[in-house]
N, C-alpha and C positions, 0 to 999 in steps of 0.2 A: 496517487501511488505512495505505498508506504516507504519509510526510510530503509527498511530491510529489503524491500523489493528492488530499490535502486542499487543495492549493493550487488546484487546477483542476477538481474533481469537478463543480461546478455548471455548468461550461461544456459538459459532454458532453451530447449529445442524450439525451431521456428514453426514446426508443422503441428501445432496443438489442435486438438479437435475440441470445440466449445459446446457442442450440443449436449443437452442433459438436464438434470436436475440438481440444484444447489441449495444449500442453506446457510445462514449466517445469523449471528446475534449482534445487534447494534441499537444504540439508543434505547436500551432497556427492552427491546422487543425481538421476537424471532421473525426472520425474513426467509422467504422462499424465491427462488428464481428458476424459471424454466426457459431454456434457450433452444432453438431449432435452426439448424444450419441448411442452406441452399447454395451450393457454390461458395462464393466469398461473402454472402449476405447472411445476417443473423436476425431473427425476430424472437420475441419472448415477452414474458410478463414477469414483473417483480411485485411481490406482495408482502405487506406487513399487516398488523392488526387493524390499521385504520385506512391505509391508501394502497392503491394499485398503480404500477407504472407500466406503460408500454414501451418495449425496448426495440429499438431499430439501429442496425449496426453493420459495419463492413470490416472483415478481417484485414489486419495489416502486419502479418508475420507472427510476431510474438504475443499478439493480442488482437483487439478490435476497438474501434471508435464509432460513436454514434450518439443516440439521444435516448433519454428516459423521460417520458411525459407523464406528469402527475394528473390522474384522471379527476381529482377534486379541486385542487387549487390551480391547475392549469400551467403549473411552472414546468418549463423544459430545462432539464439538466444535460449538459454535455458529458458524456461518459468515454472515459479511456480505461480499458481493462488489459490486463497482463496476465499470463499464465502463471501460476505458483505452484508449489510442490504439492499442495492440497486442492487446488482448484483455480480460483480466479480472484484477483485483487482488482476491485472495480472502483475508480476514482470519479467523483461527482463534481463537476464544475458549473459555475453559472456564467453565462455569456450575456453581458449587458453592454449594449451599443459598441459591440466589437472587442470589448475587453473581457478576457476570460479569467475569472477568479476561483480559487480552491474553495470547495464547500465542505466535502466529507468523503471518507473512503470506507468502503465495506470489503471485508475478506471473506469470500465464499469458499465453502468446501464442497466439493462435488460429491454427489450420492455414491456410496461404495468406497469412498476414502475416509481415513481417520486423520485427526491431528496427531502428528508424530512428534512428540516432545523428547525423543531419545535420539542418540547419534547412531546413524544407520550403520550397520556393519561393525560397530564397536570401535571405529576410527577414533584415535586420539591425536590431538594436535601437538606436534613437536617443533613448529615453526616459531620463529621469534615474534614476540608481542610486546608493544610498548605499555608497560603496566599503567601508564597514566590513562590510557583509553578504557581499560577494564572497569565496568561499572554501568550504572543505568543513567540514561540521557533521555532528554526530551526535545522536540523540535515544534516551535510554535509558529502558526501562520494566521494572518489576519486579512480581512477583505471588507470592502464596502463598495457599493455601487448605487447610483440614482439619487434622487433627492425627494423629500416629502413623502406623499403616499406611495411613490414608486421606489422608495429607498430600500436597500436591503444591506445587511451586515452579517458578519459571522466570524468564527474563529475555529481553529482546529489544532490540537495539541497531540502529537504522535510520540509514543514511548518505546524505546528499544533499549537492549543491553548487550554490550560486548562482554562476553563471558571469558573467564581466565583460561578455559580449555580450547579457546578458538571458535566456539559456536557463537551465534548470535540469536537473541530472543525478541520477538515481537511481543510487546506488553500492552498493546491495545492503544486506543485513542479517545479523546474527549472531543466533542463537536458541538457547536451551537450556531444556530441560524435565526434571523429575526427579520421582520418586516413590519409595515404599518398595521396589518391586520393578522399577522401569524407570528409565532415563535416556537423553537424547539431546541432542546439540548439533551445531551447524553452524559451518562456517568462514564467513568474510565471502564472500559471493557477489559476482558483478560487477554485479548490478543489471540494469535495463532500458536503461542508457545515457542520452543526453540525450533529454529528452521532446520528441517531435516536435509542431510547431505550437502550442507553448505557451511564453509569455515572462513576465517579471516586470519591474516597475519600482518605484520608491519615490516617494512624494509625501507630503511632510511626515513623519509618523511612521507611514505606512502602506504595507504591501506590497500591490501590486495585480497580479494575473495576468490575462493576456488571451490570446485566440486569434483566428485568421482564420477566418470562416465566410461562404462565398460572396463573398470579397473584402472583407468588412467586418469590423472588430474588435468583439469582443464581451469585455468585461472585467468583473472583479468584484473588490472589496477582499477580500483574504486575512485581513487584520486589522492592528492597530497592533503595532509592536514597540519593544523597548528592549534596548539593548546595553551590557554593563559586564562587565570581567574576563573576556572570552573566552566570554561566555554571551549567547545571543540569546533573548529571551523574546518569543514572539508570542501575542497575545490576539485570538481570533477574534470575529466579531460575536455569536456566541452565548455568549460568555464563556469558552469552553474555551481553555486555555492550553497552549502548547507551549514547552518549555525545550530548547534546543539548546546544545551545547557545540562550541566550534571545535576541528577536528581540525587544519586547516592553513590 
């Protein structure tokens, strides 16, 4: 899941419908995703220029969880997807001997929707913002599992911006994965741009995100924050911590 998604996932309605056609650009390649729904179950196919993945999943409120099986390398990714303003953010993890590690994330746009880089309705933020937060940040994660010919390692760097006007921008990510007989990496994509209909502000030592639903604000605390030496540590209500490094 992207950092931006973590900021506002609880504000997205729970009854999302996921069936349909999606597109994305990741690792220098165009990706298509087709999903079909039957009750709480989802099946589908994800394709890029080289590989196909068979998708099987179960809905869980704001998204779905399941597997994506690569038809060439035989690798099984554990997937966790959440609804976004434009479509689906799908997180791919590797499960090795019961240990689940983050591999990469793909932001899909549903057919018929456009990436919106403008503030919906012309809303302007008038809430307080700690100026130290404003700017571009990155979050890095690393993982490894197994040994020898069964070993796998990778990294993922996600980029986002807290903007001065209270908007947030998904600036893409870089990912790499390698094993004994395969490797892959991606350049930094452009991301999904400024997140539509979602804003943030600070109150005390908390970052709070909010959206407009039927003309009324809905907000939730994202977590407490601490800034020192170009690093931003966010502690969410569930205790999970995100460490960001300033890019500019």
